[in-house]
N, C-alpha and C positions, 0 to 999 in steps of 0.2 A: 504493500500500500504506500503510495506516494501521497502522504497527507498534505504537505504543503508543496505546491508546484513551483513556488517562487519566493525568494526572500525579499523581493521588491514589492511590498504591499502598496496598494494605491493610496496616495496621500489623502484623497477625498473620501476614503472608505469609512472613516470613523469620525464621530463627533465627540467621542469620549477621550481619545488619546491620539496624539500625533506621534506616530512612530519615528518620524524624522527628527523629533526633538527629544528622544529618549536620552537621559543622562546616565552613562554607564557608571557602575559602582566600582571603585577600586577595592576588590575583595580582600586584598592583602592588608588594607587599612581598616575598612569598615567591618570586616568579619574576622579580624585578628589572625590572619594567616601570615605566613612568612615565605619569602622567595626561596626557591631552591632550583638548582639546575635540572634535577630530575623532573620530567613532565608530570604534573599533578593537575587533576581536574579542579578548576577554579583555584589553582595555586594552593590547594589543601590536600586533596585526596590522592594517595598513591594508587597505582593500578590494582593492587590487592584489595584496598579498601573499596574501590569502585566495584570490583568483582563481588565483594561481600554484599553490597547494596543490590547488585543485579540478582544475586542468589536470594536475598531476603524478599525482594519484590516478586520473585518467581520468573523474571524475564529470561534469564539464561537457561533455566530448565525448560521453559516454554519453547524457546528457539530450538533447543536440542531435540525436544519431542516432535518438532515439525520435520525431522529428518536430517538434522545437522548436529550429530552427537559430538563432533570434534570442533565446534565453533569456538572462536577465541575473541577476547576483548582487546581493543586497541584504542588508545587515547591520543588525541592530537590537540595541542594547546597552541593556538595562533597568537594569543596575548592573554592578559589577565582577565579579559572580559569575554573572549570568544573561544569556546571549547567544543571539541568534537568527540563524541563517543561512538565507536564502531563495534559491532559484533560481526565477525567475518568468518568465512569458511577457512578450512586449513589451507586452501589455495588462494587465500587473500581476496576472495570475492565478497562484496558487501551484502550482508543480510539485513542489518539495522544500522541506520545512520541518524544520530541526533546532533543537531547543532544548537547549543545552549548558551545563553548569555545571562548575566545578572544586571538588571537595570532598576533604576529608581522609578517607582510606579506611583502615580497620583491620579485621583479622580478629578473630573472637571469641577472647578469652583471650590476645590478643597486644598488647603495649604499643606496638609500632611503628606509625607512621602513614605513609601514602603519598598524596601529592597525585594525584588521578585525575580524568579528564574523565568526568562523569556524563551519560549520554544520557537526558535527562528526557522528551523528546518527539521523535518522528520520523514524518514523513509524506511519502509520495511519491504522486503521482496523475497518471495519464495523462488529461489533459483532452480528448484527441482523442475519448474515448468519451462526453464530456458531451452529453446529449440524444440519445444513440444508442439506437436500438431494439434493438440487440444485447443479448440477455439473457445477459451473461457472469457466471458465478457469481463472487461476491466473497468474500474472507476476512472473518471477523468484524471489524467496525469500519470497513469500507471504504465509501466513497461512490462511488469510481471505481476501476478497476483500477490497480495500481501501475505503476511505470516499469521494474521489474526492474533496479535499480541499487544494490542493497544491498551488493554486493561493493565497488563503487567508494566508497560512503558509508563503509564500514568502513575502507577504505584511507585515505580522507581524514581520518577521526577519529584513526587511528593516527599519521598524519603530523603532524597538529595536536598530538597528545600529545607526540610526540618533539620538535617545535619549541618547545613550551611548557616542556619539561623535566619533565613529569609522568611517573608510572610506568606509565601505560596508561589504559584506559577501562573503564567498567562500565555495565551496564544491568540492568533487571528486566523482561524480556519477559513480558507477560501471557498470551500465547497460545502454543500449541505451535508454530504455524508461524513465529512471530517467532523463537523459540529455534532452530528448524531453519535459518532464513535467516541467523541470526547465527553459527551453529556453525562456519563456516569459520575464524573467527579468535577466537571467544569460547568459553569453557567455563564450566559451572556451578562455583562454588567448592566446593559440597558434592559430594563424589564419589558419594554415593548418588543425588542428583538427576541427575548426569551419567550414571551407570550406568543409571538408570531411563529417561532420555531416549533413550539409545542402544539399550536393549532395545525400546522402542516402535518405533524406526526399523527395527530388525532384524526384529521380529515382523510388521511390515507392509511389508516390502521390496517395492518395485515399485508400491506404492499411491500414487496422486496425492496430493501434499502437501495441497492444498486440501481434498480429500475426507477425508483422515485427520484433519486438524485439526478439521474440522466434526464428525466422529464423536466425537472425544475431548471436545469442548466441549459436545456434546449428550448426554454421559454414556452413550454406546453402546459404549464399550470397557471390557473387564474383564480381570482377571488370569485366567490359565489355570484357576485354582481356581473361577472364577465370581464372585469378589468384585468389585464395581464399582470401576473405577479413576477417580480424580478428579485432574485436572491441578493440580499445585501449583507455581507459578512461584517462582523464586529468582534470586539475583544471578549474572550471568555476567560474567566479566572477560576482557580481552585485555591482556596485559602488554607494555609496550615497555621495561621495566626488567628486565634479566636476573636481578638479585638477587631481585626479587619473583616472577618466573617460577619460579625454582628453589625459593623459599620455599613457594609455594602448591602447585605441581605437582611434588611429589616422587614417587619410585617407589611409595611407599605409596598415593598418590592414584590412580595409574593401575592399581595392583593391585586396589584397592577397586572402581574403575569396572568393570574387566573381570569381577570376581566378581559384581557386581550384574547386569551385562549378561547374563552366562551363566545366572544363576539365574532371572531373571524372564522370563516369557513372557506375551504378551497375545493376546487374541482379541476378537471381537465378541460382545456378549451374544446370547442365543438368539433374540431377536426382531428382530435386525438382520442384514441381508445387504448386501453390496456391490452397487451398481447397475451 
């Protein structure tokens, strides 16, 4: 699964957060880490420590159970703020690629800032299908089917956030299916986006996720009124800090989500039918 097809998020895509203005955190200062010549994730975690987090989250075991028993961990540190975590085959082929940053996060109209892990790029791919004649339908942006390990990846990133001492993690999923796959632990900051997202899921309950995402991104979904629906992605966050959780997700947030969810109904445009 190629969750994020580009690191170049559209500048006008969000009203809550301008990704071009993210201020990167010096983790060696803010999180009491120290410089070392040995590559360390976020200048803190040695490879063995990262492997322990992968095991604790179940990610390494999940990858191995998908048919890659000899998979290995690789860490690439571009700078203090830009870190790559790879799980590769014994032949050095990429199975999982995570590009992670630590950034100061703040809500619109709020002076408080929170250090957060930003998921800039995420890719999983099942290379057992490489060169296969099996015509398996792919999500937008995929070259190979995914490994179905996003729950474990989410758990790994949350564990990493907790060990770093950050307030959680956030991402900007470009596609509907990305948001759906992240929704177990992440929510849209904007309650209207979250409510609309939930209304889409409710309106097409029982529909295959891959098929629904394809219909949405091919502009074949419309509001009940007949007005075309256009997917607009936004920031989703997962809090590991109770204070931030309560600050963002108040009762008024969930009330608004439910209001939007109940109000909106979606259907296919008149020229489209489910196959």
